C-alpha positions in Angstrom: -15.5 3.6 34.7 -15.7 4.7 31.1 -12.7 5.3 28.9 -12.4 8.3 26.7 -10.6 8.5 23.4 -7.4 10.6 23.6 -8.1 12.1 20.2 -11.2 12.8 18.2 -11.1 11.5 14.6 -11.3 14.4 12.2 -13.4 13.7 9.1 -13.2 15.6 6.0 -10.0 17.4 7.0 -8.4 19.2 4.0 -4.6 19.3 4.0 -2.4 21.8 2.2 0.3 20.5 -0.2 2.9 20.6 2.5 0.8 18.4 4.8 0.0 16.0 1.9 3.7 15.7 1.0 4.6 15.0 4.7 3.0 11.6 4.2 6.0 10.7 2.1 8.2 11.0 5.2 6.7 8.1 7.2 8.9 5.0 7.8 7.5 1.5 7.5 7.7 -1.1 10.2 10.2 -3.9 9.7 9.0 -6.3 7.1 6.6 -3.9 5.3 7.3 -2.3 2.0 7.9 1.4 2.6 6.0 2.3 -0.6 3.0 0.2 0.5 3.1 1.7 4.0 3.1 5.3 2.6 0.1 4.5 0.3 -1.8 2.9 3.2 -1.1 5.8 5.6 -2.4 8.2 3.0 -5.4 6.0 2.2 -6.4 5.8 5.9 -5.6 9.4 6.7 -6.9 11.4 3.8 -10.1 12.2 2.0 -10.2 11.3 -1.7 -9.2 14.8 -3.0 -6.1 14.8 -0.7 -5.3 11.2 -1.7 -5.4 12.1 -5.4 -3.0 14.9 -4.7 -0.8 12.6 -2.7 -0.7 10.1 -5.6 0.8 12.8 -7.8 3.6 13.5 -5.3 4.1 9.8 -4.7 4.7 9.2 -8.4 6.8 12.3 -8.7 9.0 10.8 -6.0 9.5 7.6 -8.0 7.6 5.4 -5.7 5.8 2.2 -6.6 2.0 2.4 -6.9 1.8 -1.4 -7.1 3.8 -2.0 -3.9 2.4 -4.9 -1.9 1.9 -5.6 1.8 3.4 -8.7 3.5 0.4 -10.7 2.3 1.2 -9.8 -1.4 -1.8 -7.4 -1.8 -1.5 -4.0 -3.4 -3.4 -1.1 -1.8 -5.9 -1.3 -4.6 -6.7 -4.9 -3.7 -6.9 -4.0 0.0 -9.1 -0.9 -0.6 -11.4 -2.9 -2.9 -12.4 -5.0 0.2 -13.7 -1.8 2.0 -17.1 -0.4 1.4 -15.7 3.2 1.1 -12.6 2.2 -1.0 -14.0 2.3 -4.5 -13.0 6.0 -5.1 -9.5 5.2 -3.8 -9.2 2.2 -6.1 -10.3 4.3 -9.1 -7.7 6.9 -8.1 -5.0 4.3 -7.8 -5.8 2.8 -11.2 -5.9 6.2 -12.9 -2.5 7.1 -11.4 -1.0 3.8 -12.5 -2.3 4.4 -16.0 -1.0 7.9 -16.3 
């Protein structure tokens, strides 16, 4: 018997500003920095254009772009380990330096 995925992954989905802002509403699991969790959710769930928009909303909300995961890594450090993460790392660095 083969198992089917419950949900298809949507690639290249473009969110409106309301949808992008909704990523600020997620709650982190116990033991995880909420700011890191929000950044990671956005990184994993958004294309680069939406992520850049999110970073503006994130900063506007007074969140920490350098928040770390339980292993002490920032999202920039985590994303740098991924083949597709370079644009996201650049966006994070630009947002930190603004």
